[in-house]
N, C-alpha and C positions, 0 to 999 in steps of 0.2 A: 262751744259752737264749732270749733275746728274739728274736734273729735267727732261731732255729729255729722258734719259734712263729709268727713272721710269714711264713716261707717254707715251712711244713710242707706245705700243700696243693699248691703247685707242685712240690715235691720228690716227693711221692707220685705226682702226675700224670706226671712225667718217668720215674719208676721203672716205672710201669704201662706206659707207651709202650715203654720199653726191653724189658720182659718180653714185650710183644706182638710186637715187630718183630725180636727176636733170632732166633727160628726162621726167619723169612723171610730174614733176612740169611744164615743158615747155608745155606739152600737155594740162594740166589743165588751164594754163594762156591763151593759144591760143584759148581755148573754149569760152573765153569772148572777142574775137577779132572780128572786122569787117574788113576783108581783103580788100585790094584795088582791087586786081584782082582775078584770079581763085585759086591761090596758097596761102594757109594760113601758111606762113613760117616766116613772119615778122610782128611785132606789128604795127597796124595802128590806131585803134580807139576802145575804150571800148564799148561793146554792149552785151545785153542779148538776142539778137534775136535767137541765136542757141538754148538756153535753153528754150525759150518761144515757139519755133516752132521746136522741136527736130526731128519731123518726116516730116519736110518740104521738104526734098529732096527725090524724088522717089527711093525706094529700100533700103534706110538706115535702117528703122525700120523693114522691112520685113526680110532682111538678119540677122539683130540683133536677132530677135525673133527665126529665124531658128537655129542660133548658140546656143541660150539659150535652146531650146527644145532638140537639139542633146546632148548638154552638160549635161543637167539634166538626160536624159534617160541613157546616157553612164555612167555617174557617179554613178547612183543608181545600175545598173546591175554590173558594174565593181567593185564597192565597196563591194557588196554582195559576188561575186565570189572570189575576192581577199582576203577578210577577212576570208572566209572559207579555202582557200588554206593556208593562213598564220597560222591559228590555226592547220591545219593538219601537216604542216612542223615543227612547234615548239613543239606541244604536243604529237605527235605520231611518232613511228618508223615503217617504212614499206620499202619494197623492192623498190628501185628506188628513194629513198628520196634524195640522193646526186645528182642524175641526174636531178631531178625536180628542186632542188635549182639552178643548173647551167642553166637550160633552162629558168627559170624565168627571168634571166638577159638578155637573147638574144634580146627581143624586145626593151629593154632600150639601148643596145649597138649597135643595127643595125641602120645604117643611115636611116632617114625617106624616102629618095628618093627610097631606095631599098625596104623598107617595103611597101610604097605606090604603087610602080610598081608591086610588087609581088601580092598584094591584087587585083590590077586591073586585072592582068592576071587570077587570080583565079575566080573573078566574071565573066569575059568574057567567060572563059571555061565552067562555070556553066550556062551561058546564064541568069545571074541575072541582072535585069535592074539597071543601076546606078542611084543613087539619095539619098534620105533621109536615107534609111535603110542601104545601103552600107557604107555610111559615119559613121553611128551610130555603125555598126558592127566593122568597122576598129578602131574607137575610143575606143570601149570597149576592143578590143584586146590589145592595147598598154597601156591603163589605168591600167589594171589588174596587170601588173608587178610593177608599182609604188605603188599601194595599198598594194601588198604583202610585198614589202620591208619595207614600212612605218609601217604597222601593226605588222609585224614580229619583227621589232626593239622594238616596244612598249611592245610586249609580252615577249621578252627576257630580257628587263630591269625591268620587274615587280617583286616585292618581293614575292616569293612563300610562305612566312610565313603568309601572309594575308589570302590566301586560306586555309592553314593548320589551322589557327585559326578558320575560319568558320566551317571547318569540325570537329574540336575539340568541337565546340558548337553545334554539332549534326545537322548541315545543310546538306541536301542531295545535290547531284551534281547540280540539277537544281537551287536550292536556292543559292548555292555558285556562280554559273555563273551569276544569275540574280542580286544578291545584292553585289557581290564582284568583280568578274572577269570583267563583262561587264562594270560597271561604271569606272573601272580603265583603261580599254582598249579604252573606248569611245573617249577620246581626240585624241588618235592615229587614230581611224577610221575617226573621223571628219576631222583631218588634212589630211589624205589620200584622203578623198572625195573632200576637197577643192583643193588639188593638182591636182586630176584627172579632176575636172571641169575646172580649169584654163588651163590645157594641152589640153583639148578638145576644149575649147572655142577659143583659139588663134591658133589652128593648121591650117596651110595652105597647107603644102606639101602633106600630106596624103589625105586631103580633096580634093585638086585640082585633084588628080589622080582618085578619086572614086566618085566625086560629079555628074558627068554628066552635066546636065543643072541646077542643084541646086546651089544656090548662098548663101554661108555662109558669115558671117561678115568679116573674113579675106580675102576671095575671092573678096568681094565687095570693100574693101579698096585697094587691089592690082589693080583692074580694074579702080577705081576712081583715083588712083595716077597718071595715065597717062594723065588725063585731069584736075586734080585739086581736092584734097580731100576736101569735104565740111566741114564747121566748126562743123556741127552736129556730125560728127565722133569723134571729140575731146570731145564734150560734153558727148556722150555715153561712150567713153573710161574713162573719168573722173568719171562718175557715177558708172561704174563697179568697178573701183579702190576703191572708197569710200565705196561701199557696201562690197567689199572683206575685206577691212581693218577693218570695224566694225565687220564683222563676225569672223575674225581671233582673234581679241582682245577679243570679247565676249566668244568665245570658250576657249581661254586660261584662262580667269578669272574663268569661270564656272568649267573647268577641275581642276584647282589648288585648288579651294574651295572644290570640291568633294574629291580630293585626301587627303587633310588635314583632312577632316571629317573621311574618312575611316581609315587613319593611327592613328588618335586619338582614334577612337573606338576600333581598334585592340590593341593599347597599353593599353587602360583602361581595 
């Protein structure tokens, strides 16, 4: 019992991680499966056919590329706007600052079905054709809130003495931002960008309301699920997960190394 009390929290953490990653592992394993029928839900036979012919099913790669394009564009613009808003909220005092802080959380707290239907009504009233740009605008709108919260937390947790040390060494505001502030905030910005891209890439509800005839990857999966999801979908999902994992680990390693260098330079 003493051993259990001592290791209870690590055990719970491991069980939670297993619970989170088992579905991903199932998707990855089934990407190497050759199903007996239309539905790829049970292991039948090992095969590399889905990986060798990943675009073999019509519409899979087209919808995947569409989601990638929307995700990249929405992430870039949402990260830029969200980072600027986060800097303004943390570093400056202005009228309406508290109200802005409150309003930032509204897109995060609003159910997606409400957000998607509201945007659809807005686009229809403006006679704006539904398609690529309506989905992109909608994704930018709800990505900004997540970027602001993430970057804001990074700014608030940053040691102000590092910037003070740079100013004591006669660095002007631009040099301080370039060589001290931005490198320290960069891991938070990259994390916010990755979060925004993942939210955009896998969004279904808002996209379905505002896509018109456009087919994104989640919309394609929903339509294919009614007649049998092809194995290529599992292969593409596994590929996205592996790339995201490599990117996150690389960003964390690079960010920690830069942070240690800046802290050691300031201490010296």
